[in-house]
Every structure is written in C-alpha cells, then in structure tokens.
C-alpha positions as CSV (number, residue, x, y, z in Angstrom):
1,M,-11.7,34.3,-33.1
2,Q,-10.3,31.0,-31.7
3,Q,-13.0,28.9,-29.9
4,R,-12.1,28.2,-26.1
5,E,-11.2,24.7,-24.8
6,I,-14.0,23.0,-22.8
7,V,-12.9,21.8,-19.2
8,V,-14.5,19.6,-16.8
9,S,-13.7,18.6,-13.3
10,G,-15.5,17.5,-10.2
11,I,-14.9,16.7,-6.6
12,R,-16.9,14.1,-4.5
13,S,-19.2,15.1,-1.9
14,T,-17.8,13.1,1.0
15,G,-15.9,14.7,3.8
16,F,-14.4,18.1,3.7
17,L,-12.2,19.5,1.1
18,H,-8.6,19.6,2.1
19,L,-5.3,20.9,0.6
20,G,-4.8,18.1,-2.2
21,N,-8.4,19.4,-3.6
22,Y,-7.1,22.7,-3.5
23,F,-3.9,22.6,-4.9
24,G,-4.6,19.7,-7.1
25,A,-7.7,20.8,-8.7
26,I,-9.3,24.2,-7.5
27,R,-6.5,26.4,-7.5
28,Q,-6.4,25.6,-11.4
29,Y,-10.0,26.1,-12.0
30,L,-9.7,29.6,-10.5
31,H,-7.5,30.4,-13.5
32,M,-9.1,28.3,-16.2
33,Q,-12.6,29.9,-15.5
34,H,-11.4,33.0,-17.2
35,T,-9.7,31.2,-20.3
36,H,-11.8,28.4,-20.9
37,V,-15.4,27.1,-20.9
38,C,-15.6,25.5,-17.6
39,Y,-17.9,22.9,-16.1
40,F,-17.3,22.4,-12.3
41,F,-19.7,19.8,-10.4
42,V,-20.0,18.0,-6.9
43,A,-19.8,14.5,-7.7
44,D,-22.8,13.3,-5.6
45,Y,-23.3,10.0,-7.4
46,H,-19.4,9.3,-7.1
47,S,-20.0,9.7,-3.3
48,L,-22.4,6.8,-3.2
49,T,-20.0,4.0,-4.1
50,T,-19.0,4.1,-0.4
51,H,-22.7,4.1,1.2
52,Q,-23.1,7.9,2.1
53,D,-25.5,8.5,4.9
54,P,-28.5,10.0,3.3
55,T,-29.1,12.4,6.0
56,Q,-25.5,13.9,5.3
57,L,-25.4,13.8,1.8
58,R,-27.3,17.1,1.4
59,A,-25.3,18.8,3.8
60,N,-22.1,17.7,2.3
61,V,-23.1,18.7,-1.2
62,Y,-23.7,22.3,-0.2
63,R,-20.9,22.4,1.8
64,V,-18.6,21.6,-1.3
65,L,-20.6,23.9,-3.4
66,A,-19.8,26.7,-0.7
67,E,-16.2,25.9,-0.6
68,Y,-16.0,25.9,-4.1
69,L,-17.2,29.7,-4.2
70,A,-15.0,30.5,-1.0
71,C,-12.2,29.6,-3.1
72,G,-13.0,32.1,-5.8
73,L,-14.9,30.1,-8.3
74,N,-17.3,32.5,-10.0
75,P,-20.8,31.3,-11.1
76,D,-20.9,33.8,-13.8
77,K,-17.6,32.6,-15.3
78,A,-18.0,28.8,-14.9
79,A,-20.9,26.1,-14.6
80,L,-21.1,25.2,-11.0
81,Y,-23.6,22.4,-10.6
82,V,-24.2,18.8,-8.9
83,Q,-23.8,15.6,-10.6
84,S,-27.2,14.3,-10.3
85,D,-28.8,17.4,-11.6
86,L,-27.6,16.4,-15.2
87,P,-29.6,13.0,-15.8
88,E,-27.7,13.3,-19.3
89,T,-24.4,12.2,-17.3
90,A,-26.1,9.0,-15.9
91,E,-27.3,7.9,-19.4
92,L,-24.0,8.5,-21.3
93,Y,-22.6,6.3,-18.2
94,L,-25.0,3.4,-19.4
95,L,-24.1,3.9,-23.0
96,L,-20.2,3.9,-22.4
97,N,-20.5,0.9,-20.0
98,M,-21.4,-1.2,-23.2
99,L,-17.9,-0.3,-24.4
100,A,-16.0,-0.9,-21.1
101,Y,-14.6,-4.2,-20.4
102,K,-14.5,-6.0,-16.9
103,G,-10.9,-7.0,-17.2
104,E,-9.6,-3.4,-17.9
105,L,-11.5,-2.1,-15.1
106,E,-10.7,-4.6,-12.4
107,K,-6.9,-3.5,-13.4
108,V,-7.4,0.0,-12.4
109,P,-5.2,0.9,-9.7
110,T,-7.6,2.8,-7.4
111,F,-10.2,0.0,-7.7
112,K,-7.4,-2.5,-6.7
113,E,-6.5,-0.3,-3.7
114,K,-10.1,0.0,-2.4
115,I,-10.7,-3.7,-2.7
116,R,-7.5,-4.8,-0.9
117,G,-8.6,-7.2,1.9
118,K,-12.2,-7.2,0.9
119,H,-14.0,-10.1,-0.2
120,E,-17.7,-8.6,0.2
121,G,-19.5,-5.5,-0.2
122,I,-17.7,-4.6,-3.5
123,N,-20.3,-2.7,-5.6
124,A,-20.7,-2.4,-9.3
125,G,-20.3,1.3,-8.9
126,L,-17.1,0.9,-7.5
127,L,-16.2,-1.2,-10.3
128,T,-17.4,1.3,-13.0
129,Y,-16.3,4.3,-11.2
130,P,-13.8,5.2,-14.0
131,V,-16.5,4.8,-16.6
132,L,-19.0,7.3,-14.6
133,M,-15.8,9.7,-14.6
134,A,-15.7,9.3,-18.2
135,A,-19.2,10.1,-18.6
136,D,-18.8,13.1,-16.5
137,I,-16.0,14.5,-19.1
138,L,-17.4,13.5,-22.4
139,I,-20.9,14.8,-21.9
140,H,-19.4,17.8,-22.4
141,R,-16.7,16.9,-24.9
142,A,-14.0,18.4,-22.8
143,T,-10.6,18.4,-23.9
144,K,-8.7,19.3,-20.5
145,V,-9.1,17.8,-17.2
146,P,-7.4,19.5,-14.4
147,V,-6.8,16.4,-11.7
148,G,-4.3,15.1,-9.2
149,K,-1.8,12.6,-10.0
150,D,-3.7,9.6,-8.5
151,Q,-6.7,10.3,-11.0
152,E,-4.4,9.5,-14.2
153,P,-5.5,5.8,-14.6
154,H,-9.3,7.1,-14.4
155,L,-8.5,9.6,-17.3
156,E,-6.6,7.0,-19.4
157,M,-10.1,5.0,-19.4
158,A,-12.0,8.1,-20.6
159,R,-9.6,8.5,-23.3
160,N,-9.9,4.9,-24.0
161,L,-13.7,4.9,-24.1
162,A,-13.7,8.1,-26.2
163,S,-11.6,6.2,-28.8
164,R,-13.6,3.1,-28.9
165,F,-16.9,5.1,-29.2
166,N,-15.2,7.3,-32.1
167,Q,-14.0,4.1,-34.0
168,K,-17.5,2.2,-33.8
169,F,-19.8,4.8,-34.4
170,G,-17.9,7.7,-35.8
171,F,-16.1,10.9,-34.2
172,L,-17.8,12.5,-31.4
173,F,-15.4,12.6,-28.4
174,P,-12.2,14.5,-28.2
175,E,-9.6,12.5,-26.2
176,P,-9.4,14.6,-23.1
177,V,-5.9,15.0,-21.5
178,A,-4.9,15.5,-17.8
179,F,-3.8,19.1,-17.4
180,S,-1.7,20.9,-14.8
181,E,-0.6,24.5,-15.1
182,S,3.1,23.4,-13.9
183,G,3.0,20.9,-16.3
184,E,3.4,18.2,-13.4
185,L,0.3,16.4,-11.8
186,L,0.2,17.3,-8.3
187,K,-0.1,14.9,-5.5
188,V,-0.2,16.6,-2.2
189,P,1.5,14.6,0.8
190,S,-0.1,13.9,3.9
191,L,1.7,15.1,7.2
192,D,2.6,11.6,8.3
193,G,4.5,10.9,5.2
194,K,2.2,8.0,4.1
195,G,0.6,8.9,1.0
196,K,-1.4,11.7,0.2
197,M,-3.9,13.9,1.9
198,S,-7.2,12.2,1.9
199,K,-10.7,12.9,3.0
200,S,-11.1,9.4,4.7
201,E,-7.9,8.4,6.0
202,N,-5.9,9.9,8.7
203,E,-7.6,13.1,9.5
204,M,-4.8,14.3,11.6
205,A,-2.6,14.0,8.7
206,T,-4.8,16.2,6.4
207,I,-5.1,20.1,6.4
208,Y,-8.8,20.5,5.7
209,L,-10.2,23.9,4.4
210,A,-12.5,24.0,7.3
211,D,-9.8,23.6,10.0
212,S,-9.5,26.0,12.5
213,D,-6.2,27.8,13.2
214,D,-5.5,26.0,16.3
215,L,-5.9,22.7,14.6
216,I,-3.7,23.6,11.7
217,R,-0.8,24.5,14.2
218,K,-1.7,21.0,15.9
219,K,-1.6,19.1,12.8
220,I,1.6,20.6,11.8
221,A,3.2,20.4,14.9
222,R,2.7,16.5,14.8
223,A,4.3,16.1,11.5
224,K,6.9,13.5,11.1
225,T,10.6,14.6,11.1
226,D,14.1,13.2,11.4
227,A,17.1,13.7,13.7
228,G,18.3,16.6,11.0
229,P,20.9,16.8,8.4
230,Q,24.2,15.1,9.4
231,A,26.4,16.8,6.7
232,P,26.0,19.9,4.4
233,N,24.0,19.1,1.2
234,S,22.2,15.9,2.5
235,P,19.5,14.5,0.6
236,K,16.4,14.8,2.4
237,S,14.2,11.9,4.1
238,P,10.9,11.3,2.6
239,E,9.4,13.0,5.7
240,I,11.3,16.2,5.4
241,E,10.7,16.4,1.5
242,N,7.0,16.5,2.2
243,L,7.2,19.2,4.6
244,F,9.2,21.2,1.9
245,L,6.8,20.3,-0.7
246,L,4.0,21.9,1.6
247,L,6.0,25.0,2.2
248,K,6.6,25.5,-1.7
249,L,2.6,25.4,-2.0
250,V,1.8,28.1,0.5
251,S,5.0,30.1,1.5
252,A,6.8,32.8,-0.4
253,P,9.8,31.8,-2.5
254,E,12.1,33.5,-0.2
255,T,10.9,31.7,2.9
256,V,11.2,28.4,0.9
257,A,14.9,29.4,-0.2
258,Y,15.9,30.3,3.6
259,F,14.9,27.0,5.0
260,E,16.5,25.0,1.9
261,Q,19.8,27.0,2.8
262,A,19.3,26.3,6.3
263,Y,19.0,22.7,5.7
264,D,21.9,22.4,3.3
265,N,24.2,24.2,6.0
266,C,22.7,21.9,8.8
267,T,21.5,25.1,10.7
268,I,17.6,24.1,10.1
269,R,15.4,23.9,13.3
270,Y,12.3,21.8,12.3
271,G,10.2,23.7,15.1
272,E,10.9,27.0,13.3
273,L,10.2,25.3,10.1
274,K,6.7,24.2,11.3
275,Q,5.9,27.3,12.9
276,Q,6.4,29.2,9.5
277,L,4.5,26.5,7.5
278,A,1.5,26.7,10.1
279,D,1.6,30.7,9.9
280,D,1.3,30.5,6.0
281,M,-1.0,27.5,5.9
282,I,-3.4,29.6,8.3
283,N,-3.2,32.8,6.0
284,L,-4.4,30.3,3.2
285,V,-7.0,28.6,4.8
286,R,-8.7,31.1,7.3
287,P,-10.7,33.2,4.8
288,I,-11.7,30.3,2.6
289,R,-13.1,28.5,6.0
290,E,-14.8,31.8,7.2
291,R,-16.1,32.7,3.8
292,A,-17.5,29.3,3.3
293,A,-19.0,29.4,6.8
294,E,-20.9,32.7,5.9
295,L,-22.0,30.8,2.5
296,Q,-23.5,27.7,4.2
297,K,-25.9,29.9,6.2
298,D,-27.3,31.3,2.9
299,I,-28.8,27.9,1.5
300,E,-31.4,29.9,-0.9
301,T,-28.4,31.4,-2.7
302,L,-26.5,28.0,-3.1
303,K,-29.8,26.7,-4.6
304,K,-29.8,29.6,-7.1
305,I,-26.3,29.0,-8.2
306,R,-26.8,25.0,-8.2
307,K,-29.8,25.6,-10.5
308,T,-28.3,28.1,-12.9
309,G,-25.2,25.9,-13.2
310,A,-27.3,22.9,-14.1
311,E,-29.2,24.6,-16.7
312,K,-25.9,25.8,-18.4
313,A,-24.5,22.1,-18.0
314,C,-27.7,20.6,-19.5
315,A,-27.7,22.8,-22.7
316,S,-24.3,21.4,-23.3
317,A,-25.1,17.7,-22.1
318,Q,-28.2,17.3,-24.2
319,Q,-26.7,18.2,-27.2
320,T,-23.9,15.6,-26.7
321,L,-26.6,12.8,-25.6
322,Q,-28.6,13.3,-28.6
323,L,-25.6,13.1,-31.0
324,A,-24.3,9.8,-29.2
325,R,-27.9,8.1,-29.3
326,S,-28.2,9.0,-33.1
327,M,-24.8,7.8,-34.0
328,M,-25.6,4.4,-32.1
329,G,-28.8,3.9,-33.8
330,I,-30.9,4.8,-30.9
331,R,-33.1,7.2,-33.0
332,Y,-36.6,5.7,-33.5
333,D,-38.4,9.0,-34.3
334,E,-36.0,10.1,-37.3
C-alpha cells in the first residue's frame, strides 16, 4: 500500500481568521485531512514577533482552534495542536538557525515589508521567522504545505535549510513544496483593492469568519468600484477584478457567468453584483461563525482536542529530533 504524504500548515493566533486564511489554507486542509497525514497547528510562537498582549493570547489560541473545527477540520483525521505544545519545534528551530545566514534572512520580502520605515524594535524573532516556519514543517518531514501566495519565500527558505542539512549531515528532510488544489497559489484581495485581506491592516477591507451578516453587507457595499465598462469586452480595472475574484470564490459558476456576461455587454450594475456577493459571503460565513461561537463556550473540549493533537504531533516530532541530534553529533549517551 502506498504511504500517505505528510502535510503541515499553521495559522498565527493574532486577530480573527478571514477569507484569505479560509481559501488560502483551510479549505485545502478540509480535503487533505482525508488523503494525507496532516498536522495543523495554531502558531502562537509566531504571533509573539508582534508583541502579543499576554492577556489576549490564550483567548486568541482557543478562538483559532474553534474556527478550525467550525470550518470542518476533524481531530480524528488530523493532528490539531498548538505550536508551543511541541517543544521539539523550538529545539529544531535552534539547530536550523545554525544553518541560516543573516544576509538571506534580511532579503525575505515579508521581513523587508515589516521593517519598512522602522529603525527600532526589530526583534530577532521577526528576522528568523522563516527559520521557525521551516522548523514547523521539517519537524514532521512534510512534503506538502498548503499556503497562500505570500508565504512562498518562507517555503523557499525551508527547502534551502532542508537541502543544507542533508548535504552537511546526510539525508533527513524531504524538500517541501507549496501546494494548492487548483495548481495556483491563492492571494485573496482586500475589498479596498490594496493588497490582500489581512488580520491587522484595514479591517473594513477584510471579511472575517466572525463577521456578522450586517457587517459583511456593510463592508461589501463600501468596496471600491469604477464608472463601469465603456465598451463591450473591456478589460476590468483592478478593483473590479478583485470583486470578480471574490465572486468566483463564494458563488456558483452560473452566477459568475451571469455577471461576466453583464460586464462584457456593458449592462452590469455594481449594486446588484455587491448584493449577490454579500448574500453568498453570508451563506459561507454564517454557519462557521455560529459554530465557532458555540465551540468557544466549551473550553474543556477544546483543551482535550488540543492535548490529543499535541500527543500525535509529539510522536512524529520526537523521532525527527532524535535523528537530527544524532546526525549532527549531539549524541553523548550513545
């Protein structure tokens, strides 16, 4: 029987999960949990790079875990755990830092973006963020990582570190690849046409999985549009491309086709488009929001799921770390 491939992915415990998280990662988790060996975690260590409020961290972790479950992740199919419950990850992070170079870390696009305009308060954790992400992946010797478009540079670092370790100490780590069911890494655009949906940027331009029906309608109503097509089959402006991309994510193909035809014929009404988009967004978000709210009331069940997931993840992580230590010569009792 063919051995199932190993998949690892996680989402930071900062803010609320949004459509970018759902379509960029979680929707793929839902399918892969049935066909792969899956380890999905809540990345609380990663959240510390932005100085998380300690009083909020616990609530954030359990909310993300509840939203994972509300989206349809099954703890019997995949290991669902919290990053800090796996001490082996932190040790592998330390070992991999010995193979990472300051120059290459400073060139990572997300690091350059985070420090733009800053001259103070840039912590080492922010610089070595990709190394910790590599440790998250390599600790389970994963081959596939469902991530969004913006995480590609971090995954490239994981491949580089895996290759560097293998060349220096012998083969241990497969080189993981970014995975998307569609074959194309997804970047869900913000409603203001500026970049992607985000937990921390413009909240009115992001649809969160905890948003109320009314708030979703309000956000989509405010989405930027243009004067409309001036001639048949005109190219779409970036703002309208964004709306159509969101429509393709949440609406039926025939709905998308209807508005595409209306746009090409210069008969489109953006108000009607936004109304339909809001209705379909609400149909997606409402059951997730309601289920997550119920789950967050039962902290004891969430604790049990977290503990069981950590036990599964530890079994895999301990084996990898023992091999890494031995291959690097850290084996004084052998």
